[in-house]
N, C-alpha and C positions, 0 to 999 in steps of 0.2 A: 853353449852348444853341446850337442850329444857327442861324446867322445868316440873316436874311431875304434878304440878298444873299450869294450864294455866290461864292467865288473859286476859279478853276481855272487850272491851268497852261496856257499857250498851247502851240502845236504844237512850239515849240523848247524847251519846258520851262524853260530858264534865263532866258528873255527877259522874264519878269515874270508878273503875275497878270492875269487877265481877269475883271472883275466880271460875274457871271451870276446869274440867278434861282435860288432854292432848288430842290432836286430835286423836292420835292412840287409846287411851283408849275409847274415844267416838265412834270411828269407830268400834272397836272390840265389844263393847256393842250393837251397831246397827246391826252388822252382826249376832251376837248371837240371838238377839231378833227377827229379821226378818227372820232368817235362810236364809240369802241371801248375796251374794257377788256382787249383781248387783247395778249399779249406773244409775239413770234415767237422760239421757242427754236431757236437755231442750234447743232445738234449734227452737224457735217459729218463723215460717215464715207464712205470710198471703198471700192470693190470690193477684196476681199482683207482688209479690216479686220474684217468680220463677215459673217454669212450673209445677213442681210436688213436692210432699212432702210439702203440705201447709195445714193449718188449715181450718176448715169449714168457708165458707163465712159468716155464721151467726154470727161469732164473731165480725164482723165489723158492725153489725146492731146496730145503736145508740151509737157506741163507736169510739173513735179515734184509730189510728193504735197502739199507745202505750197502750191504755187501753185494746184493743183486745189481744195484746200479753201477758199482765199481766194476764188477765182472763184465757187465754189458759193455762199458766203455773200453776196458782193456781188450776184450774180444774184438771189438770193432777196429781198434787201432792195429791189432795183430793181423786181422784179415784184410784190411783195406789200405794200409799205409802206402803201398806202391802207387796209388792213384792220387795222392794228396801231398801238398807241400806244407800244410799246417793243420792243426786241430784247434777248435774253439769250444771251450767248455762253458755252457750256459749256467751261471750261478743259481738261477731260479730252480734248476732241476737237481742240484747237488748240495743244497744247504745242509742236509743231515749228515753228509760225509765228514769224517774226521780229517784233520790236517794231514795225517800220514796217508790216508786213502787218496786225498786230492793230490798229494805229492807223487804218489805212485802213477797217477795219470800223466803228470808232467814228465816223469822219468821215462815212462813207456813211449811217450811221443818223441822225446829226445833220442832214445835208443834206436828208433826207426827213422831218424833224420828229419823229424817234423818240428817246425816251430810251434810253440804252444801259446795260446791266448786265453786268458781268464776273463770271460765276458760278464762283468758285474755292473757295468755302466755306473761306475763310481761317481757320485756327485754330492759334495758336502762342504762344510766350512773347512778351513785349512787344517786344523788339528785333527779332525775326524778323517779327512781325506788322507792325511799322511799315515794314519794307523791302517787304513784300508790298503794303501800301497805296501806298507811294511808286511802286512799279512800275506799278500800275494808274493812278495819277495821270498818270504819264508817257505812258501809252497813250491817254489822253483819254476814258476811259469815265466815265459819270456816277455809277455806283454799283457796289458790290462786295457779294458775299454772304460772310457770316462765320459760322463755327461758334463758338458761345459757350461750349463746354465747358471751354475753358482758363480761364474765369473772369475774363478781363480785357476784357470787352466795352466797359466804360465808357472805358477808356484808348484802346482801338482806335477807338472812335467819335470821341473827342475829336481824336485825331491825324488821322483821315480827314477830319473836317470842316475842320481847319486846311488841308488840301490839296485841298479842294473835292470830296471824294468822299462820297457818301451810303452808308450802311451798312444792309443788309438781313440780319437775323440769322435763322438756322435756329431754328424753334420746333417744328414737327410735320411731318416730311417725308412725302412721298407713298408711299414704298415700304413695304409691310406690315411688313417687319422692323423699321422704326423704332419700332413700338409696344413692342418689348421694353424699350427704355430710356426713350423719350420719354413713353410712357403708363403702362407698368407700374411703372417705377421712381418713387420718390417723394422729395421734398425738403421737409422741414418739413411733412409731412402732406398734400402735394398732388402731383399728377403732375408729372414733370420738365418737361413741355412748358409747364405753367402758370408754373413758376419762370422758364423761358426767356422767356415772354411778358412777365412783370413786369419782367425785366431790360431788355427792349426799351424799356419806358417809362422806367425808372430811368436808363438809360444815355443816353437821348435819341437812340437809333438811329432811322433813318428808316422802318423797316418790318421785316417778318418774313416767313418762308416757312411757309405752312400748306397742306398738300396737299389736293387735291380728290378723292382716291381713296376706295375703299370703307371702309377702316379708320378714316377720319377722319369723325367724326359731326358732324351739324349743330350740336349743342349745344357741341361742342368748338371749332368755328370761331367760334361766337358768343362763347364764353367768352374766346377769345384777343382778339377785337375789343374786348371790354369791358376787358380787361387793358391793352392797348396804347393805347386811347383813339382819338379821332378825329385826323386829320391825319397818320397814319402808314399806309403802304401795306401791304396783305397781298398777297404774291406767291404765287399758288396754282398749283403745277405738278400734272401728272398727267392732265390732260384729253387725250383722244386715245388714243395707243398704250397707256397705262397704265389706261385704262378709267375715268378720273375723270369726275365729274359737273359739267358746266359750270353747270347751273342751281343746284346746291347751293352752289357757290362764290359765285355772284352774289347769291343770296338771303341767305346768312348771314354773308358776310365784311364787309358794309358797304363804305364808301368811305373813302379811295382803295383801289382794287383793280386788280391785274393778274392775269389768268388766262393762264398760260403754255401754249402749244400748240407742239409740236415735230414729232416724227416723223410724226404723222398728216397733217400739212400738207406738210412739206418733202420727204418721200419719196413723196407721192401721185403718181398718174399725171399729174394736172393740179394742181400746187400752188395755182394761182390759184383754180380752182374749189373746192378743198378749203378754202382760206382764206375765200372768200366764204361758203360754207355755214356755217362756224364763226362768222363775223362776223354773219350773219343770225340764227343761233341765239342769239348773245349779245344781239343787239338785242331779240329776243323775250322775253328773260329780265331785261332791265334797263330803266332809264328813259331810255336814250340814243336810242331810236327817234324 
């Protein structure tokens, strides 16, 4: 079982353990304090990396690519923290950043009362997965996303909890292609996403990922919540640039809940105005107003 008191490595990693509250307790406090179920998705892309949804070219003035991405993330947290309960850092966008740079993002999130999630979708054999967990523990993030397809979710969760890291497992992703396997494929007579959801409960993971986009039906979100039970978070991506439905996620996912919002806010002409609009929309759909 995940202990009510979580232990996490301190900043020097080898200096000992720091007793902290459980991930869900920290999340619920952040949601209450911020009056928000929103998670800030940090996907820092710079000009030249893709055609649209990129940061201002000014971030590259006098900075390396990695320094520019770090500053972009830190600026967003500083500017928008009041509208969010958590931040999610997408590993695919920050692979070039050093450990100290990544740690500074986790520290900045914590300084502003935000729960931090390292979104790497870890999925590998036991020994390799453990090294992945250990790396995230050293960075100082509160949680990690995991791909359960390798079948060892229970042992990954157990190891992660020993190192103070919460585990959020993929169940039903936001991209429409996910339906090919997660919905159309079956295991023991039920869709694969439901088998993944039951594994979240059996393994004592801290939550799961269920998209808010068009291919994810309300009854599927509700079924996942019933399978994982109360006290585990549903992280719902896809709102914003992917066209996901904020109201659908809030209405059917239950609590605890985090609705991830990324490109629609962080690359908006005014990120603060976009964040406030999204926050107000979430208040109108929830009991947090």
